KESE-54364 format. One record per residue (C-alpha): x, y, z. Coordinates in nm, 3 decimals. Layout:
<pts>
<pt u="X" v="Y" w="Z"/>
...
</pts>
This chain:
<pts>
<pt u="0.000" v="0.000" w="-0.003"/>
<pt u="0.139" v="0.343" w="-0.102"/>
<pt u="0.179" v="0.641" w="0.185"/>
<pt u="-0.067" v="0.915" w="0.089"/>
<pt u="0.045" v="1.259" w="0.191"/>
<pt u="-0.173" v="1.454" w="0.390"/>
<pt u="-0.437" v="1.584" w="0.238"/>
<pt u="-0.507" v="1.964" w="0.186"/>
<pt u="-0.844" v="2.021" w="0.289"/>
<pt u="-1.043" v="2.279" w="0.028"/>
<pt u="-1.446" v="2.372" w="0.092"/>
<pt u="-1.624" v="2.407" w="-0.215"/>
<pt u="-1.966" v="2.543" w="-0.129"/>
<pt u="-2.171" v="2.644" w="-0.456"/>
<pt u="-2.377" v="2.966" w="-0.439"/>
<pt u="-2.798" v="2.960" w="-0.392"/>
<pt u="-2.970" v="3.154" w="-0.602"/>
<pt u="-3.044" v="3.533" w="-0.510"/>
<pt u="-3.318" v="3.555" w="-0.224"/>
<pt u="-3.268" v="3.172" w="-0.122"/>
<pt u="-3.144" v="3.031" w="0.181"/>
<pt u="-2.814" v="2.827" w="0.127"/>
<pt u="-2.811" v="2.483" w="0.228"/>
<pt u="-2.578" v="2.350" w="0.489"/>
<pt u="-2.274" v="2.183" w="0.309"/>
<pt u="-2.323" v="1.784" w="0.365"/>
<pt u="-2.156" v="1.625" w="0.655"/>
<pt u="-2.013" v="1.361" w="0.484"/>
<pt u="-1.627" v="1.313" w="0.447"/>
<pt u="-1.441" v="1.481" w="0.145"/>
<pt u="-1.392" v="1.356" w="-0.215"/>
<pt u="-1.001" v="1.295" w="-0.206"/>
<pt u="-0.797" v="1.388" w="-0.572"/>
<pt u="-0.500" v="1.209" w="-0.589"/>
<pt u="-0.175" v="1.290" w="-0.784"/>
<pt u="-0.058" v="0.990" w="-0.946"/>
<pt u="0.120" v="1.098" w="-1.234"/>
<pt u="0.472" v="1.069" w="-1.075"/>
<pt u="0.536" v="1.438" w="-1.073"/>
<pt u="0.447" v="1.710" w="-0.851"/>
<pt u="0.125" v="1.917" w="-0.949"/>
<pt u="0.106" v="2.332" w="-0.996"/>
<pt u="-0.250" v="2.364" w="-1.012"/>
<pt u="-0.576" v="2.168" w="-0.964"/>
<pt u="-0.913" v="2.290" w="-1.136"/>
<pt u="-1.273" v="2.136" w="-1.011"/>
<pt u="-1.502" v="2.320" w="-1.181"/>
<pt u="-1.947" v="2.211" w="-1.271"/>
<pt u="-1.926" v="2.048" w="-1.577"/>
<pt u="-1.974" v="2.268" w="-1.906"/>
<pt u="-1.831" v="2.554" w="-1.749"/>
<pt u="-1.612" v="2.728" w="-2.042"/>
<pt u="-1.328" v="2.838" w="-1.810"/>
<pt u="-1.166" v="2.646" w="-1.549"/>
<pt u="-1.163" v="2.910" w="-1.255"/>
<pt u="-0.901" v="2.965" w="-1.000"/>
<pt u="-0.638" v="2.751" w="-0.921"/>
<pt u="-0.716" v="2.567" w="-0.600"/>
<pt u="-0.354" v="2.468" w="-0.492"/>
<pt u="-0.306" v="2.821" w="-0.357"/>
<pt u="-0.107" v="2.661" w="-0.080"/>
<pt u="0.143" v="2.574" w="-0.300"/>
<pt u="0.195" v="2.252" w="-0.543"/>
<pt u="0.088" v="1.903" w="-0.496"/>
<pt u="0.360" v="1.676" w="-0.446"/>
<pt u="0.296" v="1.279" w="-0.614"/>
<pt u="0.120" v="1.092" w="-0.443"/>
<pt u="-0.028" v="1.334" w="-0.214"/>
<pt u="-0.453" v="1.364" w="-0.223"/>
<pt u="-0.646" v="1.714" w="-0.250"/>
<pt u="-0.966" v="1.703" w="-0.018"/>
<pt u="-1.276" v="1.860" w="-0.237"/>
<pt u="-1.637" v="1.922" w="-0.016"/>
<pt u="-1.899" v="1.990" w="-0.205"/>
<pt u="-2.269" v="2.095" w="-0.152"/>
<pt u="-2.392" v="1.801" w="-0.296"/>
<pt u="-2.746" v="2.010" w="-0.395"/>
<pt u="-2.563" v="2.257" w="-0.583"/>
<pt u="-2.439" v="1.952" w="-0.829"/>
<pt u="-2.251" v="1.645" w="-0.872"/>
<pt u="-2.158" v="1.658" w="-1.191"/>
<pt u="-1.767" v="1.837" w="-1.244"/>
<pt u="-1.513" v="1.874" w="-1.480"/>
<pt u="-1.165" v="1.820" w="-1.307"/>
<pt u="-0.787" v="1.909" w="-1.438"/>
<pt u="-0.431" v="1.913" w="-1.313"/>
<pt u="-0.152" v="2.069" w="-1.444"/>
<pt u="0.184" v="1.916" w="-1.389"/>
<pt u="0.535" v="2.108" w="-1.361"/>
<pt u="0.643" v="1.992" w="-1.696"/>
<pt u="0.300" v="2.132" w="-1.846"/>
<pt u="0.163" v="1.827" w="-1.907"/>
<pt u="-0.223" v="1.819" w="-1.812"/>
<pt u="-0.460" v="1.523" w="-1.644"/>
<pt u="-0.799" v="1.544" w="-1.726"/>
<pt u="-1.156" v="1.398" w="-1.592"/>
<pt u="-1.451" v="1.508" w="-1.783"/>
<pt u="-1.802" v="1.483" w="-1.600"/>
<pt u="-1.747" v="1.300" w="-1.301"/>
<pt u="-1.970" v="1.223" w="-1.041"/>
<pt u="-1.804" v="1.320" w="-0.764"/>
<pt u="-2.110" v="1.313" w="-0.481"/>
<pt u="-2.066" v="0.927" w="-0.564"/>
<pt u="-1.693" v="0.856" w="-0.519"/>
<pt u="-1.466" v="0.922" w="-0.231"/>
<pt u="-1.158" v="0.883" w="-0.422"/>
<pt u="-1.076" v="1.002" w="-0.767"/>
<pt u="-0.704" v="0.887" w="-0.873"/>
<pt u="-0.515" v="1.119" w="-1.152"/>
<pt u="-0.286" v="0.873" w="-1.285"/>
<pt u="-0.199" v="0.979" w="-1.655"/>
<pt u="-0.107" v="1.292" w="-1.810"/>
<pt u="-0.038" v="1.472" w="-2.164"/>
<pt u="0.039" v="1.812" w="-2.371"/>
<pt u="-0.231" v="2.029" w="-2.361"/>
<pt u="-0.460" v="2.036" w="-2.639"/>
<pt u="-0.470" v="2.367" w="-2.818"/>
<pt u="-0.804" v="2.558" w="-2.771"/>
<pt u="-1.056" v="2.476" w="-2.990"/>
<pt u="-1.142" v="2.761" w="-3.227"/>
<pt u="-1.501" v="2.907" w="-3.266"/>
<pt u="-1.685" v="2.889" w="-3.553"/>
<pt u="-1.880" v="3.143" w="-3.715"/>
<pt u="-2.213" v="3.097" w="-3.905"/>
<pt u="-2.238" v="3.212" w="-4.297"/>
<pt u="-2.410" v="3.536" w="-4.302"/>
<pt u="-2.464" v="3.466" w="-4.643"/>
<pt u="-2.603" v="3.125" w="-4.671"/>
<pt u="-2.959" v="3.080" w="-4.793"/>
<pt u="-3.217" v="2.824" w="-4.643"/>
<pt u="-3.087" v="2.797" w="-4.341"/>
<pt u="-3.263" v="2.560" w="-4.094"/>
<pt u="-3.247" v="2.504" w="-3.733"/>
<pt u="-3.345" v="2.268" w="-3.458"/>
<pt u="-3.203" v="2.152" w="-3.120"/>
<pt u="-2.975" v="1.912" w="-2.986"/>
<pt u="-2.861" v="1.770" w="-2.652"/>
<pt u="-2.508" v="1.661" w="-2.475"/>
<pt u="-2.563" v="1.305" w="-2.417"/>
<pt u="-2.152" v="1.233" w="-2.318"/>
<pt u="-1.852" v="1.473" w="-2.328"/>
<pt u="-1.788" v="1.616" w="-2.661"/>
<pt u="-2.096" v="1.439" w="-2.811"/>
<pt u="-2.465" v="1.610" w="-2.903"/>
<pt u="-2.790" v="1.403" w="-2.984"/>
<pt u="-3.074" v="1.536" w="-3.219"/>
<pt u="-3.283" v="1.429" w="-3.465"/>
<pt u="-3.157" v="1.282" w="-3.840"/>
<pt u="-3.392" v="1.550" w="-4.045"/>
<pt u="-3.214" v="1.797" w="-3.800"/>
<pt u="-2.908" v="1.738" w="-3.996"/>
<pt u="-2.965" v="1.541" w="-4.284"/>
<pt u="-2.827" v="1.776" w="-4.606"/>
<pt u="-2.608" v="2.001" w="-4.401"/>
<pt u="-2.311" v="2.087" w="-4.575"/>
<pt u="-2.187" v="2.245" w="-4.253"/>
<pt u="-2.323" v="2.199" w="-3.898"/>
<pt u="-2.300" v="2.491" w="-3.648"/>
<pt u="-2.410" v="2.422" w="-3.238"/>
<pt u="-2.452" v="2.730" w="-3.017"/>
<pt u="-2.405" v="2.661" w="-2.667"/>
<pt u="-2.517" v="2.796" w="-2.334"/>
<pt u="-2.299" v="3.053" w="-2.306"/>
<pt u="-2.306" v="3.179" w="-2.656"/>
<pt u="-2.002" v="3.034" w="-2.830"/>
<pt u="-2.039" v="2.845" w="-3.194"/>
<pt u="-1.945" v="2.495" w="-3.243"/>
<pt u="-1.836" v="2.316" w="-3.545"/>
<pt u="-1.998" v="1.962" w="-3.510"/>
<pt u="-1.976" v="1.651" w="-3.764"/>
<pt u="-2.177" v="1.335" w="-3.751"/>
<pt u="-2.046" v="1.067" w="-3.543"/>
<pt u="-2.096" v="0.712" w="-3.625"/>
<pt u="-2.421" v="0.569" w="-3.860"/>
<pt u="-2.735" v="0.797" w="-3.842"/>
<pt u="-3.059" v="0.674" w="-3.835"/>
<pt u="-3.332" v="0.783" w="-4.082"/>
<pt u="-3.612" v="0.543" w="-3.993"/>
<pt u="-3.588" v="0.628" w="-3.602"/>
<pt u="-3.511" v="0.967" w="-3.664"/>
<pt u="-3.160" v="1.006" w="-3.475"/>
<pt u="-2.833" v="1.149" w="-3.495"/>
<pt u="-2.496" v="1.176" w="-3.325"/>
<pt u="-2.263" v="1.459" w="-3.364"/>
<pt u="-1.901" v="1.537" w="-3.242"/>
<pt u="-1.889" v="1.887" w="-3.111"/>
<pt u="-1.502" v="1.925" w="-3.013"/>
<pt u="-1.483" v="2.277" w="-2.773"/>
<pt u="-1.720" v="2.112" w="-2.451"/>
<pt u="-2.095" v="2.223" w="-2.545"/>
<pt u="-2.190" v="2.174" w="-2.196"/>
<pt u="-2.255" v="1.925" w="-1.925"/>
<pt u="-2.434" v="1.582" w="-1.995"/>
<pt u="-2.798" v="1.504" w="-1.958"/>
<pt u="-2.920" v="1.139" w="-1.782"/>
<pt u="-3.116" v="0.872" w="-1.924"/>
<pt u="-3.419" v="0.784" w="-1.717"/>
<pt u="-3.305" v="0.427" w="-1.575"/>
<pt u="-3.582" v="0.375" w="-1.359"/>
<pt u="-3.870" v="0.358" w="-1.312"/>
<pt u="-4.086" v="0.263" w="-1.582"/>
<pt u="-4.234" v="0.594" w="-1.813"/>
<pt u="-4.622" v="0.615" w="-1.666"/>
<pt u="-4.869" v="0.750" w="-1.917"/>
<pt u="-4.989" v="1.053" w="-1.721"/>
<pt u="-4.648" v="1.173" w="-1.613"/>
<pt u="-4.543" v="1.494" w="-1.633"/>
<pt u="-4.273" v="1.598" w="-1.921"/>
<pt u="-4.065" v="1.899" w="-2.003"/>
<pt u="-4.023" v="1.985" w="-2.356"/>
<pt u="-3.645" v="2.235" w="-2.400"/>
<pt u="-3.561" v="2.385" w="-2.689"/>
<pt u="-3.550" v="2.647" w="-2.982"/>
<pt u="-3.860" v="2.624" w="-3.171"/>
<pt u="-3.892" v="2.898" w="-3.447"/>
<pt u="-3.638" v="3.080" w="-3.357"/>
<pt u="-3.598" v="3.299" w="-3.694"/>
<pt u="-3.955" v="3.400" w="-3.600"/>
<pt u="-3.998" v="3.427" w="-3.213"/>
<pt u="-3.678" v="3.535" w="-2.952"/>
<pt u="-3.312" v="3.314" w="-3.024"/>
<pt u="-3.361" v="3.164" w="-2.649"/>
<pt u="-3.500" v="2.857" w="-2.533"/>
<pt u="-3.826" v="2.788" w="-2.519"/>
<pt u="-3.980" v="2.562" w="-2.202"/>
<pt u="-4.297" v="2.353" w="-2.244"/>
<pt u="-4.507" v="2.188" w="-1.973"/>
<pt u="-4.706" v="1.854" w="-2.098"/>
<pt u="-4.793" v="1.488" w="-2.039"/>
<pt u="-4.742" v="1.173" w="-2.158"/>
<pt u="-5.036" v="1.068" w="-2.355"/>
<pt u="-4.938" v="0.763" w="-2.485"/>
<pt u="-4.690" v="0.504" w="-2.567"/>
<pt u="-4.700" v="0.463" w="-2.895"/>
<pt u="-4.721" v="0.712" w="-3.222"/>
<pt u="-4.853" v="0.738" w="-3.570"/>
<pt u="-4.945" v="0.394" w="-3.678"/>
<pt u="-4.903" v="0.269" w="-3.292"/>
<pt u="-4.485" v="0.312" w="-3.346"/>
<pt u="-4.375" v="0.189" w="-3.039"/>
<pt u="-4.083" v="0.371" w="-3.069"/>
<pt u="-4.234" v="0.701" w="-2.982"/>
<pt u="-4.443" v="0.843" w="-2.663"/>
<pt u="-4.718" v="1.099" w="-2.755"/>
<pt u="-4.714" v="1.391" w="-2.576"/>
<pt u="-4.912" v="1.720" w="-2.477"/>
<pt u="-4.628" v="1.953" w="-2.426"/>
<pt u="-4.631" v="2.114" w="-2.727"/>
<pt u="-4.335" v="2.166" w="-2.979"/>
<pt u="-4.295" v="2.371" w="-3.285"/>
<pt u="-4.052" v="2.349" w="-3.610"/>
<pt u="-3.716" v="2.422" w="-3.419"/>
<pt u="-3.815" v="2.190" w="-3.088"/>
<pt u="-3.665" v="1.891" w="-3.252"/>
<pt u="-3.377" v="1.660" w="-3.153"/>
<pt u="-3.449" v="1.868" w="-2.805"/>
<pt u="-3.417" v="1.677" w="-2.453"/>
<pt u="-3.772" v="1.533" w="-2.286"/>
<pt u="-3.745" v="1.518" w="-1.988"/>
<pt u="-3.966" v="1.394" w="-1.638"/>
<pt u="-3.976" v="1.597" w="-1.357"/>
<pt u="-3.640" v="1.499" w="-1.217"/>
<pt u="-3.453" v="1.632" w="-1.478"/>
<pt u="-3.372" v="1.292" w="-1.663"/>
<pt u="-3.403" v="1.242" w="-2.052"/>
<pt u="-3.723" v="1.035" w="-2.123"/>
<pt u="-3.741" v="1.085" w="-2.475"/>
<pt u="-3.583" v="1.308" w="-2.789"/>
<pt u="-3.822" v="1.561" w="-2.930"/>
<pt u="-3.909" v="1.461" w="-3.257"/>
<pt u="-4.283" v="1.653" w="-3.457"/>
<pt u="-4.586" v="1.710" w="-3.406"/>
<pt u="-4.900" v="1.620" w="-3.620"/>
<pt u="-4.982" v="1.872" w="-3.870"/>
<pt u="-5.332" v="2.084" w="-3.796"/>
<pt u="-5.354" v="2.173" w="-4.141"/>
<pt u="-5.364" v="1.808" w="-4.284"/>
<pt u="-5.559" v="1.640" w="-4.067"/>
<pt u="-5.912" v="1.824" w="-3.965"/>
<pt u="-6.019" v="1.860" w="-3.616"/>
<pt u="-5.673" v="1.756" w="-3.417"/>
<pt u="-5.446" v="1.997" w="-3.247"/>
<pt u="-5.161" v="1.976" w="-3.003"/>
<pt u="-5.035" v="1.603" w="-3.103"/>
<pt u="-4.708" v="1.581" w="-3.035"/>
<pt u="-4.435" v="1.284" w="-3.044"/>
<pt u="-4.060" v="1.194" w="-2.890"/>
<pt u="-3.891" v="0.978" w="-2.974"/>
<pt u="-3.862" v="0.706" w="-2.678"/>
<pt u="-3.571" v="0.711" w="-2.425"/>
<pt u="-3.516" v="0.339" w="-2.423"/>
<pt u="-3.496" v="0.346" w="-2.829"/>
<pt u="-3.255" v="0.685" w="-2.785"/>
<pt u="-3.047" v="0.438" w="-2.567"/>
<pt u="-3.016" v="0.168" w="-2.853"/>
<pt u="-2.895" v="0.393" w="-3.083"/>
<pt u="-2.618" v="0.539" w="-2.876"/>
<pt u="-2.501" v="0.138" w="-2.783"/>
<pt u="-2.542" v="0.055" w="-3.131"/>
<pt u="-2.274" v="0.358" w="-3.235"/>
<pt u="-2.049" v="0.263" w="-2.918"/>
<pt u="-2.148" v="0.554" w="-2.771"/>
<pt u="-2.150" v="0.582" w="-2.344"/>
<pt u="-2.433" v="0.758" w="-2.233"/>
<pt u="-2.526" v="0.806" w="-1.873"/>
<pt u="-2.879" v="0.685" w="-1.685"/>
<pt u="-3.006" v="0.800" w="-1.343"/>
<pt u="-3.289" v="0.707" w="-1.122"/>
<pt u="-3.591" v="0.936" w="-1.108"/>
<pt u="-3.750" v="0.877" w="-0.750"/>
<pt u="-3.840" v="1.130" w="-0.491"/>
<pt u="-4.029" v="1.456" w="-0.479"/>
<pt u="-4.080" v="1.623" w="-0.820"/>
<pt u="-3.854" v="1.943" w="-0.959"/>
<pt u="-4.040" v="2.258" w="-1.046"/>
<pt u="-4.034" v="2.325" w="-1.380"/>
<pt u="-3.821" v="2.585" w="-1.374"/>
<pt u="-3.602" v="2.366" w="-1.166"/>
<pt u="-3.589" v="2.113" w="-1.501"/>
<pt u="-3.582" v="2.410" w="-1.711"/>
<pt u="-3.232" v="2.482" w="-1.529"/>
<pt u="-3.037" v="2.150" w="-1.565"/>
<pt u="-3.136" v="2.110" w="-1.953"/>
<pt u="-3.031" v="2.483" w="-2.052"/>
<pt u="-2.676" v="2.411" w="-1.976"/>
<pt u="-2.669" v="2.091" w="-2.169"/>
<pt u="-2.895" v="2.157" w="-2.427"/>
<pt u="-2.784" v="2.311" w="-2.776"/>
<pt u="-2.926" v="2.513" w="-3.109"/>
<pt u="-2.831" v="2.372" w="-3.402"/>
<pt u="-2.778" v="2.555" w="-3.756"/>
<pt u="-2.773" v="2.387" w="-4.047"/>
<pt u="-2.652" v="2.536" w="-4.339"/>
<pt u="-2.694" v="2.369" w="-4.688"/>
</pts>
């Protein structure tokens, strides 16, 4: 058993919203981030996943020797998904993305590499014609899930992140036109990942939230939140890969997350029934079931997160906060 130098204790408590009373920090032991690189670390950063910068250096009391541990204490109510970066004396970096530090007591960083050059922002082509838009959401580091029809026929795909950056996107793996899903590679940290609901099974009548960018050329360019319920377990023609939902969606919502009231993904918004073609029908909307989306990701060898949905429901506003930083607007330039 290797010796570990005494840990340096750092207490990190994320701020509560203005006007709210900050919850007390958890009383559990801190998470220990251990330097196993064989070299002294001169900087350590730990920020909530999806943040575009690394914040301040936590090693404000001096370098962290090899085999030493840094103790990090967090307020679990403020979120548990963190990106961690350790910078060594020779400039190499050890990087961990999207770690659930509330579920771990020890995090070891054993490897480091030369830092990657920063990803340059893309710029929309203002002269492009017949531009269309849709929505996508982050399912793994630098990976975004959307509908196939959102990116079909695009010569260039751009993703606008929640912090206003434009990043270039490319199709990853094999898209599925029948299921209407596509996976995109979006280098540059487009946001934190959303988790798919694992258990319990979705029930008819459950509340859901659709989040995305409908009618972005007509309405404001900021995301929109719509509440609704699971109406049925099948789509048009009894398509068992779809939910019917009452959360009203519009063009541009396509590819966005459908979340339960715990903030976990239960579907991917895909379409609405056109009331101009079907008389006396209004507000009939559909989403690809979360299970079908997970199967699609597995076929593309893409890892993703799942989580249980138990306990008290969150407010729609809280679910929107969860979705916001992980949801991107997609721009298709033919």
